C-alpha positions in Angstrom: 83.1 86.2 125.6 85.2 89.1 124.3 88.6 89.0 124.5 91.5 92.3 123.3 95.0 92.1 122.3 97.5 93.8 121.6 99.5 92.6 118.0 101.6 93.0 115.7 104.4 95.9 115.8 103.8 97.1 119.3 104.5 93.8 120.8 107.1 93.5 118.9 108.9 96.1 119.7 108.1 96.2 123.1 109.7 93.1 123.2 112.6 95.1 121.7 112.4 97.5 124.5 111.8 100.2 121.6 108.9 103.0 122.1 105.9 101.4 119.7 104.8 104.1 117.2 101.1 102.5 116.9 99.1 100.0 118.8 96.8 97.7 116.8 94.2 95.8 118.7 92.7 92.3 118.2 88.7 92.0 119.1 88.1 88.2 119.7 84.2 87.2 120.1 82.6 90.3 119.3 81.0 91.4 115.7 80.9 94.4 113.7 76.7 95.6 115.2 78.8 95.1 118.6 81.6 97.3 118.0 79.4 99.9 116.6 77.1 99.7 119.5 80.4 100.6 121.9 80.7 103.7 119.8 83.3 102.6 117.9 83.7 103.8 114.3 83.5 101.3 110.8 86.4 102.6 108.8 87.5 99.2 107.1 86.5 98.5 103.6 87.4 94.9 103.1 87.5 93.9 106.3 85.8 95.4 109.5 88.3 97.8 111.3 87.3 100.1 114.1 88.4 103.5 115.9 88.6 103.5 118.9 85.8 106.7 119.8 88.5 108.5 122.4 92.2 107.0 121.4 91.5 106.2 117.5 93.9 103.7 117.7 92.8 100.4 115.2 90.5 98.0 116.8 89.9 94.7 114.2 88.0 92.0 114.4 89.7 88.4 114.5 90.0 87.3 111.1 91.3 84.1 108.7 91.4 85.4 104.8 92.1 82.8 102.1 93.6 84.0 98.8 90.7 84.7 95.6 93.2 86.2 92.9 96.5 87.4 91.8 98.0 90.0 93.2 97.7 91.1 96.8 94.1 92.7 96.8 92.6 89.4 95.5 91.6 87.7 99.4 88.2 86.6 101.2 87.9 86.7 105.2 85.9 85.3 107.3 85.6 87.4 110.8 82.9 85.4 112.4 82.6 85.4 116.0 84.5 81.7 116.5 88.1 83.0 115.2 90.6 82.4 117.9 93.3 84.8 118.6 96.1 81.6 117.5 94.0 81.7 113.8 94.6 85.3 113.3 98.2 85.2 114.2 98.9 82.6 111.3 97.5 84.8 108.6 100.2 87.5 109.3 103.1 88.0 107.6 106.3 87.2 109.8 107.0 85.4 113.2 107.9 88.7 114.9 104.9 90.3 114.1 102.5 87.4 115.1 102.7 87.7 118.5 100.1 89.0 120.9 99.5 90.2 124.1 96.4 89.3 126.4 95.2 92.6 127.9 93.6 91.0 130.7 96.8 89.1 131.6 99.5 90.7 130.3 100.6 87.4 128.9 102.5 87.0 125.5 100.2 84.8 123.1 103.1 83.3 120.6 102.0 79.9 118.4 104.5 80.3 116.0 107.9 81.7 118.4 108.3 84.9 117.5 109.6 85.5 120.1 112.3 83.1 120.1 113.0 84.9 116.7 113.1 87.9 118.0 115.6 87.1 120.3 117.5 85.1 117.9 117.5 88.2 115.3 115.7 86.3 112.9 113.3 87.6 110.1 111.1 84.6 108.6 107.8 84.0 107.3 104.4 82.2 109.6 103.7 80.0 106.8 103.4 78.9 103.5 100.6 81.3 103.4 102.6 83.9 103.1 103.6 83.2 99.3 100.1 84.5 98.6 101.0 88.1 98.8 103.0 88.9 96.4 103.3 92.8 98.5 105.2 90.9 101.7 108.4 90.5 99.5 108.8 94.1 99.7 107.9 94.0 103.4 110.5 91.4 104.5 112.8 93.7 102.4 111.9 96.7 104.4 112.0 95.0 108.0 115.7 93.9 107.1 116.5 97.4 106.3 114.8 98.8 109.7 116.4 95.9 112.0 119.7 94.5 110.0 121.5 97.2 112.2 120.3 95.2 115.6 121.6 92.1 114.1 118.6 90.5 112.1 119.2 88.8 109.1 116.3 86.2 107.0 116.0 83.0 107.5 117.2 80.6 104.7 114.1 79.8 104.0 112.3 82.5 104.0 114.9 83.4 101.6 113.8 80.3 99.2 110.3 82.0 99.2 111.1 85.1 98.2 112.8 83.8 95.5 109.9 81.3 94.2 107.5 84.3 94.7 109.8 86.6 92.7 109.8 84.3 89.4 106.4 83.8 90.0 105.6 87.0 88.5 103.3 88.3 90.8 105.5 91.2 91.7 104.0 92.3 88.1 100.6 92.9 89.9 101.8 95.4 92.8 100.6 99.4 92.3 103.3 101.9 91.5 102.1 103.4 94.8 102.0 100.5 97.2 106.2 99.9 94.9 106.7 103.8 96.1 105.7 103.7 99.3 107.8 100.7 100.6 110.9 102.2 99.0 110.3 105.4 100.4 109.3 103.9 104.2 112.7 101.9 103.5 114.5 105.2 102.9 113.8 106.2 105.9 115.2 103.2 107.9 118.6 102.9 109.6 120.3 100.9 106.6 118.3 101.1 103.1 121.0 99.3 101.6 119.3 95.8 102.9 116.4 96.5 101.9 118.0 96.5 97.6 120.5 93.9 98.1 117.5 91.2 99.6 115.5 92.2 96.5 118.3 92.2 93.9 119.5 89.0 96.0 116.2 87.3 95.8 115.1 88.4 92.1 112.9 90.9 93.2 114.6 94.0 92.4 114.6 93.3 88.8 110.0 93.3 88.2 110.4 96.8 90.3 113.8 98.4 89.8 115.3 97.0 86.7 117.3 99.9 85.8 118.7 99.9 88.9 118.8 96.2 89.4 121.2 95.6 86.5 123.6 97.9 87.8 125.3 94.7 89.5 128.1 93.7 87.5 128.8 96.2 85.6 132.4 97.4 85.5 133.6 101.0 86.4 137.2 102.4 85.8 138.8 100.8 89.1 141.0 104.0 88.9 138.4 106.0 90.1 136.3 102.9 91.7 138.4 100.6 93.3 134.9 98.3 94.3 134.7 98.2 90.5 130.9 97.0 90.8 128.7 99.9 89.7 125.9 98.0 92.0 128.3 98.0 94.9 129.2 101.5 94.6 125.8 102.9 94.7 125.0 100.6 98.0 127.8 101.9 99.4 127.1 105.8 98.0 123.5 105.3 99.5 125.0 104.2 102.8 127.6 106.8 103.0 124.4 109.6 102.3 122.4 107.6 104.7 124.9 108.7 107.3 124.7 112.3 106.3 121.0 113.0 105.9 117.9 111.2 106.4 116.1 113.5 104.0 114.3 111.1 101.4 114.7 113.5 98.5 118.7 113.6 98.2 118.6 109.5 99.2 116.1 109.0 96.1 118.8 111.0 94.1 121.7 109.3 95.1 120.3 105.6 94.4 119.6 106.5 90.7 122.4 108.6 89.9 124.1 106.3 88.1 121.9 105.1 86.0 123.2 105.2 82.9 125.4 103.3 83.5 123.3 100.3 82.7 123.0 100.9 79.1 126.7 102.0 78.7 127.9 99.7 75.2 129.8 97.0 76.2 132.8 97.7 74.1 132.9 101.0 76.0 133.3 99.7 79.1 134.6 100.0 81.8 134.3 103.4 80.8 130.9 105.5 80.7 131.1 108.1 78.2 128.2 110.7 79.2 126.1 108.5 81.3 125.2 111.4 83.4 123.2 112.6 80.6 122.2 109.0 79.5 121.3 108.7 82.7 118.5 111.5 83.3 115.9 110.5 80.4 116.0 106.7 82.7 115.7 108.5 86.0 112.5 110.4 84.6 111.3 106.8 83.9 111.6 105.3 86.7 110.0 108.3 88.4 107.3 108.6 86.3 106.6 104.9 86.4 107.1 105.0 90.6 104.4 108.3 90.9 106.8 109.5 92.5 107.0 113.4 94.5 107.7 116.2 92.2 110.5 117.1 94.5 111.7 113.6 94.3 112.1 113.8 90.0 113.3 116.8 89.7 116.0 116.4 92.2 117.6 113.3 90.9 117.0 113.9 87.3 119.1 117.4 87.9 121.6 115.4 90.1 121.8 112.6 87.5 122.9 115.6 85.4 124.8 117.3 87.3 126.9 114.9 89.8 130.2 114.9 87.9 130.2 118.6 87.2 130.0 119.4 91.3 132.8 117.3 91.9 135.0 119.1 89.1 133.2 122.7 90.3 136.4 124.2 91.9 138.2 123.9 88.7 135.8 125.4 86.8 136.4 129.3 85.6 134.1 131.8 87.1 131.9 131.1 83.8 130.9 127.8 83.9 131.0 127.9 87.8 128.1 129.9 87.9 125.8 127.9 84.9 126.6 125.3 87.1 125.1 127.1 90.3 122.0 128.4 87.8 121.6 124.7 86.8 121.1 123.6 90.5 118.7 127.1 91.5 121.0 128.0 94.2 120.7 131.2 95.0 116.7 130.6 95.1 116.7 127.5 97.0 119.9 126.7 99.0 118.7 124.4 101.1 118.5 122.1 98.2 122.0 123.1 97.3 123.3 121.7 100.3 121.6 118.8 99.4 122.7 118.6 96.3 126.5 118.7 98.1 125.7 116.3 100.3 124.5 114.2 97.6 127.4 114.7 95.4 129.7 114.0 98.8 128.5 110.7 99.4 129.0 109.8 95.6 132.7 110.5 96.1 132.8 108.6 99.4 130.9 105.7 98.3 134.0 104.0 96.8 136.4 101.5 98.6 139.1 102.8 100.6 137.9 106.4 99.9 135.4 106.6 102.4 137.3 109.3 104.8 138.9 111.4 101.9 137.4 114.8 102.4 135.1 116.6 100.2 135.6 120.2 99.6 133.6 120.8 96.9 130.8 120.4 99.6 132.1 124.0 101.2 133.0 125.8 98.2 129.8 125.4 96.2 128.5 126.9 99.5 130.8 129.6 100.0 130.5 130.6 96.1 126.3 130.6 96.4 126.2 133.0 99.2 128.7 135.7 97.4 125.6 135.7 94.8 122.8 137.0 97.1 121.1 139.9 95.0 122.0 138.5 91.8 119.4 137.5 89.7 121.3 134.6 88.1 118.5 133.2 85.7 119.2 136.7 83.8 122.7 137.1 84.2 124.4 136.2 80.9 128.1 136.5 80.4 127.5 137.6 76.6 125.5 141.2 77.7 127.3 144.3 77.3 130.1 145.3 79.4 128.0 147.9 81.1 125.9 145.7 82.3 128.0 143.0 84.1 130.4 145.8 85.8 127.1 146.5 88.2 127.7 142.6 88.9 131.4 143.4 89.7 131.5 143.6 92.9 129.7 140.2 93.5 132.0 138.2 90.5 135.2 140.1 92.6 133.8 138.1 95.6 132.9 134.6 93.6 137.0 135.1 92.2 137.7 135.3 95.3 136.5 132.3 96.8 137.9 130.5 93.7 141.2 131.9 94.4 141.3 130.7 98.2 140.4 127.2 97.3 142.7 127.1 94.2 145.8 128.4 96.4 
């Protein structure tokens, strides 16, 4: 007899009193031929997944799986009619995702105590088969990032398994697209810092973002960074940024802005002379390796290069200030200027004891940029004859007026 069950994230969210984003179903006791005969459209490449003819929701045949190679794609599947819902749930990653709801009775099927783990706010793997898929290391970190604000933590036995998986070398088989997809999804969660901190803890961050991972333990000048540790500072800055914006481009820029500190010679520490310039090639390498979007790459590279200048903008003379705004492309992209300012504010406040310190540079730069409407800043040159500069005299006087207001 064919039975249909609601599964996965929808059930988890219902039990957490959250509105499900998607509804996925498992069909027990059917075949691909029967699904097609009932009007479903097959879309699965590796195993039969079907779209409902009316709702478009996904319906997958119950299946078991067995690892047949390396990486996260080398699996063989069994979708025979005899597969039970309990067997299907066993192949899933976490107990909180291994709960089903019978559509006929409304009863929950919970063979791996996922409901108990939800109540106790525990993220725990279902079985040893979890270790066969290296992508689950990143997925577990992402679930922690999504639910940490609700009090969730990762079970100790799961942390130990994540460490074993990280040390096995299997993470090397993850594609750039998969890794970037998980990072970008993590940046959209409530606490993205939890994603990177857990990956660092279990040794996985060294495989996917070694340029970031090496920042933990790198000292900074205590006068400017009371938290001292660079990795801690990056997490503090990212946490601050998340409270200022949900834009993943900005958050990515904050995440990578201090990569140059990871290659500072030991005899120079705790100073990091010209780390903003030395970090730019690293940001470029990371962006190209992960195949991030052009918007993410360009923002992160410019912010890495310019973040100290943004901090010092109120100390600049008119020429240096306009050169900074030209580099930030402030007149053509005012919205992006705001995001640069927010990223800089997060960097400034992401320091121990400075979380509530005002950051007037943000409003200062925005006000200066607003006075430049009508000037083609790329063609503006302070070395041009005085007559050409006079054409912009009113605008430049307005800039000087803003500077004076903030320096008084």
